[in-house]
Every structure is written in C-alpha cells, then in structure tokens.
N, CA, C and O atoms as a printed pandas DataFrame, in Angstrom:
     atom_number atom_name residue_name chain_id  residue_number  x_coord  y_coord  z_coord
0              1         N          UNK        A               1    0.773   -1.294   -0.111
1              2        CA          UNK        A               1    0.015   -0.031    0.013
2              3         C          UNK        A               1    0.829    1.265   -0.129
3              4         O          UNK        A               1    1.759    1.340    0.675
4              5         N          UNK        A               2    0.700    2.216   -0.902
5              6        CA          UNK        A               2    1.293    3.237   -0.917
6              7         C          UNK        A               2    0.438    4.597   -0.698
7              8         O          UNK        A               2   -0.550    4.861   -1.383
8              9         N          UNK        A               3    0.875    5.330    0.215
9             10        CA          UNK        A               3    0.150    6.701    0.600
10            11         C          UNK        A               3    0.943    8.040    0.116
11            12         O          UNK        A               3    2.110    7.935    0.496
12            13         N          UNK        A               4    0.802    8.858   -0.354
13            14        CA          UNK        A               4    1.312   10.311   -0.687
14            15         C          UNK        A               4    0.891   11.235    0.146
15            16         O          UNK        A               4   -0.289   11.572    0.044
16            17         N          UNK        A               5    1.532   11.719    0.921
17            18        CA          UNK        A               5    1.185   12.870    1.891
18            19         C          UNK        A               5    1.574   14.100    1.128
19            20         O          UNK        A               5    2.776   14.168    0.874
20            21         N          UNK        A               6    0.761   15.168    0.669
21            22        CA          UNK        A               6    0.957   16.245   -0.061
22            23         C          UNK        A               6    0.543   17.558    0.300
23            24         O          UNK        A               6   -0.529   17.590    0.905
24            25         N          UNK        A               7    1.064   18.579    0.106
25            26        CA          UNK        A               7    0.466   19.752    0.249
26            27         C          UNK        A               7    0.272   20.593   -1.130
27            28         O          UNK        A               7    0.019   21.797   -1.178
28            29         N          UNK        A               8    0.428   19.786   -2.161
29            30        CA          UNK        A               8    0.450   20.700   -3.287
30            31         C          UNK        A               8    1.715   21.463   -3.644
31            32         O          UNK        A               8    1.739   22.209   -4.624
32            33         N          UNK        A               9    2.608   21.307   -2.972
33            34        CA          UNK        A               9    3.949   22.010   -3.340
34            35         C          UNK        A               9    4.768   21.534   -4.812
35            36         O          UNK        A               9    4.661   20.400   -5.279
36            37         N          UNK        A              10    5.377   22.336   -5.267
37            38        CA          UNK        A              10    6.219   21.772   -6.626
38            39         C          UNK        A              10    6.748   20.436   -6.261
39            40         O          UNK        A              10    6.407   19.555   -7.050
40            41         N          UNK        A              11    7.512   20.047   -5.245
41            42        CA          UNK        A              11    7.958   18.706   -5.026
42            43         C          UNK        A              11    7.066   17.766   -4.812
43            44         O          UNK        A              11    7.257   16.608   -5.183
44            45         N          UNK        A              12    5.909   18.183   -4.143
45            46        CA          UNK        A              12    4.805   17.202   -4.143
46            47         C          UNK        A              12    4.284   16.825   -5.497
47            48         O          UNK        A              12    3.921   15.682   -5.774
48            49         N          UNK        A              13    4.261   17.951   -6.422
49            50        CA          UNK        A              13    3.466   17.447   -7.877
50            51         C          UNK        A              13    4.375   16.924   -8.636
51            52         O          UNK        A              13    3.948   16.514   -9.716
52            53         N          UNK        A              14    5.781   16.762   -8.390
53            54        CA          UNK        A              14    6.781   15.977   -9.195
54            55         C          UNK        A              14    6.616   14.572   -8.545
55            56         O          UNK        A              14    6.555   13.553   -9.234
56            57         N          UNK        A              15    6.546   14.565   -7.178
57            58        CA          UNK        A              15    6.362   12.908   -6.997
58            59         C          UNK        A              15    5.205   12.500   -7.327
59            60         O          UNK        A              15    5.209   11.317   -7.667
60            61         N          UNK        A              16    4.129   13.048   -7.366
61            62        CA          UNK        A              16    2.773   12.568   -7.627
62            63         C          UNK        A              16    2.780   12.395   -9.294
63            64         O          UNK        A              16    2.069   11.491   -9.731
64            65         N          UNK        A              17    3.505   13.170  -10.212
65            66        CA          UNK        A              17    3.731   12.930  -11.345
66            67         C          UNK        A              17    4.402   11.493  -11.819
67            68         O          UNK        A              17    4.058   10.658  -12.655
68            69         N          UNK        A              18    5.560   11.592  -10.867
69            70        CA          UNK        A              18    6.437   10.134  -11.168
70            71         C          UNK        A              18    5.770    8.863  -10.939
71            72         O          UNK        A              18    5.920    7.829  -11.590
72            73         N          UNK        A              19    4.837    9.110   -9.701
73            74        CA          UNK        A              19    4.119    7.696   -9.258
74            75         C          UNK        A              19    3.098    7.504  -10.300
75            76         O          UNK        A              19    2.750    6.337  -10.484
76            77         N          UNK        A              20    2.433    8.611  -11.169
77            78        CA          UNK        A              20    1.410    8.628  -12.091
78            79         C          UNK        A              20    2.086    7.988  -13.185
79            80         O          UNK        A              20    1.506    7.061  -13.750
80            81         N          UNK        A              21    3.422    8.405  -13.631
81            82        CA          UNK        A              21    3.828    8.010  -15.064
82            83         C          UNK        A              21    4.439    6.480  -14.775
83            84         O          UNK        A              21    4.803    5.917  -15.807
84            85         N          UNK        A              22    4.601    5.755  -13.601
85            86        CA          UNK        A              22    4.852    4.511  -13.479
86            87         C          UNK        A              22    3.824    3.782  -12.977
87            88         O          UNK        A              22    4.089    2.732  -12.391
88            89         N          UNK        A              23    2.567    4.184  -13.109
89            90        CA          UNK        A              23    1.399    3.550  -13.048
90            91         C          UNK        A              23    1.258    2.771  -11.492
91            92         O          UNK        A              23    0.796    1.649  -11.287
92            93         N          UNK        A              24    1.766    3.669  -10.558
93            94        CA          UNK        A              24    1.581    3.209   -9.218
94            95         C          UNK        A              24    0.189    3.699   -8.784
95            96         O          UNK        A              24   -0.323    4.767   -9.122
96            97         N          UNK        A              25   -0.344    2.766   -7.990
97            98        CA          UNK        A              25   -1.671    3.125   -7.332
98            99         C          UNK        A              25   -1.550    3.396   -5.892
99           100         O          UNK        A              25   -1.129    2.613   -5.041
100          101         N          UNK        A              26   -2.069    4.883   -5.677
101          102        CA          UNK        A              26   -1.759    5.219   -4.055
102          103         C          UNK        A              26   -2.982    5.972   -3.793
103          104         O          UNK        A              26   -3.851    6.264   -4.615
104          105         N          UNK        A              27   -2.935    6.300   -2.336
105          106        CA          UNK        A              27   -4.036    7.097   -1.738
106          107         C          UNK        A              27   -3.102    8.490   -1.606
107          108         O          UNK        A              27   -1.875    8.496   -1.515
108          109         N          UNK        A              28   -3.909    9.570   -1.618
109          110        CA          UNK        A              28   -3.358   10.897   -1.584
110          111         C          UNK        A              28   -3.824   11.597   -0.434
111          112         O          UNK        A              28   -4.970   12.027   -0.570
112          113         N          UNK        A              29   -3.210   11.869    0.791
113          114        CA          UNK        A              29   -3.844   12.651    1.928
114          115         C          UNK        A              29   -3.178   13.863    1.858
115          116         O          UNK        A              29   -1.953   13.928    1.758
116          117         N          UNK        A              30   -4.101   15.080    1.917
117          118        CA          UNK        A              30   -3.647   16.709    1.822
118          119         C          UNK        A              30   -4.080   16.994    3.266
119          120         O          UNK        A              30   -3.799   18.163    3.531
120          121         N          UNK        A              31   -4.535   16.500    4.076
121          122        CA          UNK        A              31   -5.020   16.943    5.607
122          123         C          UNK        A              31   -3.497   17.226    6.399
123          124         O          UNK        A              31   -2.833   16.309    6.883
124          125         N          UNK        A              32   -3.181   18.342    6.423
125          126        CA          UNK        A              32   -1.990   18.775    7.219
126          127         C          UNK        A              32   -1.989   18.353    8.608
127          128         O          UNK        A              32   -0.913   18.090    9.143
128          129         N          UNK        A              33   -3.160   18.253    9.295
129          130        CA          UNK        A              33   -3.275   17.804   10.476
130          131         C          UNK        A              33   -2.862   16.455   10.798
131          132         O          UNK        A              33   -2.223   16.181   11.813
132          133         N          UNK        A              34   -3.302   15.452    9.763
133          134        CA          UNK        A              34   -2.824   14.289    9.622
134          135         C          UNK        A              34   -1.242   14.000    9.692
135          136         O          UNK        A              34   -0.643   13.168   10.374
136          137         N          UNK        A              35   -0.712   15.024    8.699
137          138        CA          UNK        A              35    0.731   14.970    8.724
138          139         C          UNK        A              35    1.431   15.359    9.772
139          140         O          UNK        A              35    2.566   14.895    9.880
140          141         N          UNK        A              36    0.945   16.278   10.772
141          142        CA          UNK        A              36    1.711   16.856   11.880
142          143         C          UNK        A              36    1.353   15.770   12.693
143          144         O          UNK        A              36    2.340   15.411   13.334
144          145         N          UNK        A              37    0.363   15.099   12.938
145          146        CA          UNK        A              37    0.225   14.077   13.841
146          147         C          UNK        A              37    0.939   12.936   13.504
147          148         O          UNK        A              37    1.225   12.171   14.426
148          149         N          UNK        A              38    1.310   12.642   12.295
149          150        CA          UNK        A              38    2.460   11.751   12.083
150          151         C          UNK        A              38    3.775   12.281   12.548
151          152         O          UNK        A              38    4.642   11.437   12.777
152          153         N          UNK        A              39    3.980   13.162   12.672
153          154        CA          UNK        A              39    5.275   14.091   13.133
154          155         C          UNK        A              39    5.948   14.442   11.801
155          156         O          UNK        A              39    7.172   14.569   11.782
156          157         N          UNK        A              40    5.167   14.620   10.599
157          158        CA          UNK        A              40    6.122   14.926    9.338
158          159         C          UNK        A              40    6.352   16.648    9.534
159          160         O          UNK        A              40    5.421   17.433    9.708
160          161         N          UNK        A              41    7.618   16.981    9.472
161          162        CA          UNK        A              41    7.889   18.520    9.165
162          163         C          UNK        A              41    8.085   19.013    8.057
163          164         O          UNK        A              41    8.484   20.174    7.969
164          165         N          UNK        A              42    7.819   18.150    6.822
165          166        CA          UNK        A              42    7.958   18.318    5.598
166          167         C          UNK        A              42    7.316   17.656    4.561
167          168         O          UNK        A              42    7.201   16.445    4.753
168          169         N          UNK        A              43    6.763   18.177    3.291
169          170        CA          UNK        A              43    6.227   17.544    2.370
170          171         C          UNK        A              43    6.879   17.602    1.015
171          172         O          UNK        A              43    7.562   18.572    0.685
172          173         N          UNK        A              44    6.649   16.454    0.143
173          174        CA          UNK        A              44    6.073   15.460    0.601
174          175         C          UNK        A              44    6.741   14.298    1.296
175          176         O          UNK        A              44    7.951   14.105    1.406
176          177         N          UNK        A              45    5.730   13.545    1.752
177          178        CA          UNK        A              45    6.226   12.089    2.174
178          179         C          UNK        A              45    5.651   11.020    1.659
179          180         O          UNK        A              45    4.451   11.116    1.401
180          181         N          UNK        A              46    6.299    9.836    1.400
181          182        CA          UNK        A              46    5.785    8.966    0.819
182          183         C          UNK        A              46    5.609    7.837    1.687
183          184         O          UNK        A              46    6.648    7.773    2.344
184          185         N          UNK        A              47    4.769    6.836    2.060
185          186        CA          UNK        A              47    4.645    5.709    2.939
186          187         C          UNK        A              47    4.305    4.669    2.120
187          188         O          UNK        A              47    3.204    4.641    1.570
188          189         N          UNK        A              48    5.282    3.643    1.948
189          190        CA          UNK        A              48    4.789    2.370    1.477
190          191         C          UNK        A              48    4.999    1.156    2.450
191          192         O          UNK        A              48    6.114    1.078    2.966
192          193         N          UNK        A              49    4.176    0.311    2.730
193          194        CA          UNK        A              49    3.763   -0.414    3.543
194          195         C          UNK        A              49    4.385    0.038    4.830
195          196         O          UNK        A              49    5.244   -0.687    5.331
196          197         N          UNK        A              50    4.120    0.909    5.289
197          198        CA          UNK        A              50    4.626    1.278    6.787
198          199         C          UNK        A              50    5.828    2.048    6.730
199          200         O          UNK        A              50    6.117    2.733    7.710
200          201         N          UNK        A              51    6.634    2.035    5.640
201          202        CA          UNK        A              51    7.887    2.529    5.543
202          203         C          UNK        A              51    7.807    4.098    4.977
203          204         O          UNK        A              51    7.417    4.259    3.821
204          205         N          UNK        A              52    8.206    5.358    5.857
205          206        CA          UNK        A              52    8.191    6.346    5.696
206          207         C          UNK        A              52    9.595    7.079    4.724
207          208         O          UNK        A              52   10.737    6.982    5.174
208          209         N          UNK        A              53    9.366    7.679    3.592
209          210        CA          UNK        A              53   10.210    8.325    2.771
210          211         C          UNK        A              53    9.983    9.687    2.479
211          212         O          UNK        A              53    8.923   10.132    2.040
212          213         N          UNK        A              54   11.142   10.430    2.766
213          214        CA          UNK        A              54   10.903   11.725    2.071
214          215         C          UNK        A              54   11.156   12.026    0.689
215          216         O          UNK        A              54   11.531   11.034    0.064
216          217         N          UNK        A              55   11.074   13.035    0.045
217          218        CA          UNK        A              55   11.136   13.447   -1.359
218          219         C          UNK        A              55   12.140   12.545   -2.026
219          220         O          UNK        A              55   11.816   11.615   -2.764
220          221         N          UNK        A              56   13.501   12.909   -1.694
221          222        CA          UNK        A              56   14.676   12.112   -2.281
222          223         C          UNK        A              56   14.704   10.790   -2.088
223          224         O          UNK        A              56   15.216   10.161   -3.014
224          225         N          UNK        A              57   14.287   10.125   -1.109
225          226        CA          UNK        A              57   14.220    8.650   -0.898
226          227         C          UNK        A              57   13.133    8.067   -1.771
227          228         O          UNK        A              57   13.242    7.003   -2.381
228          229         N          UNK        A              58   12.088    8.845   -1.778
229          230        CA          UNK        A              58   10.702    8.420   -2.639
230          231         C          UNK        A              58   11.306    8.223   -4.074
231          232         O          UNK        A              58   11.336    7.096   -4.567
232          233         N          UNK        A              59   11.829    9.413   -4.803
233          234        CA          UNK        A              59   12.399    9.387   -6.155
234          235         C          UNK        A              59   13.180    8.420   -6.244
235          236         O          UNK        A              59   12.958    7.720   -7.233
236          237         N          UNK        A              60   14.329    7.973   -5.361
237          238        CA          UNK        A              60   15.326    6.956   -5.527
238          239         C          UNK        A              60   14.514    5.722   -5.626
239          240         O          UNK        A              60   14.711    4.936   -6.553
240          241         N          UNK        A              61   13.384    5.455   -4.495
241          242        CA          UNK        A              61   12.587    4.279   -4.401
242          243         C          UNK        A              61   11.800    4.099   -6.099
243          244         O          UNK        A              61   11.831    3.014   -6.680
244          245         N          UNK        A              62   11.337    4.963   -6.522
245          246        CA          UNK        A              62   10.721    4.915   -7.945
246          247         C          UNK        A              62   11.630    4.516   -8.935
247          248         O          UNK        A              62   11.180    3.848   -9.866
248          249         N          UNK        A              63   12.768    4.784   -8.916
249          250        CA          UNK        A              63   13.799    4.746   -9.888
250          251         C          UNK        A              63   14.250    3.403   -9.859
251          252         O          UNK        A              63   14.396    2.798  -10.921
252          253         N          UNK        A              64   14.581    2.655   -8.342
253          254        CA          UNK        A              64   15.012    1.435   -8.388
254          255         C          UNK        A              64   13.985    0.250   -8.432
255          256         O          UNK        A              64   14.297   -0.940   -8.399
256          257         N          UNK        A              65   12.717    0.752   -8.509
257          258        CA          UNK        A              65   11.567   -0.255   -8.755
258          259         C          UNK        A              65   10.953   -0.278   -9.889
259          260         O          UNK        A              65    9.880   -0.866  -10.020
260          261         N          UNK        A              66   11.618    0.432  -10.979
261          262        CA          UNK        A              66   11.224    0.331  -12.401
262          263         C          UNK        A              66   11.940   -0.230  -13.264
263          264         O          UNK        A              66   11.566   -0.287  -14.435
C-alpha cells in the first residue's frame, strides 16, 4: 500500500507525477493535521507498507523499482 502525503507544493507535484507515470496506485492525503500528527515536518512524504520516505528517498525508490 502506497500513501502520498502532499501539500500541493512543487516537489509534491513532481512526486505525484512520477507515481502516475509509473502506474503506481496510491492514496493521497492532503490533510495537514494528519501529517502533523504523524510527526512530518515537511512534504511530500511517501509511505510504502509502513516505511516513510522523504522526497529524495521516494524518487530513489521509484527509480529502483521500475
């Protein structure tokens, strides 16, 4: 299961576009209260099967898994 936590910032849009281009199915959460409750201090964040990744880690994961 993949969840994208997004505020709609430029990096959020890049990550969303890369997920879409690679046909990943994901849930998108834009509720900042949920992100704060999870302890996130920046966005985007990507959660894959419970593992949290920041933007750079998420981009690397997408490249390595295609």
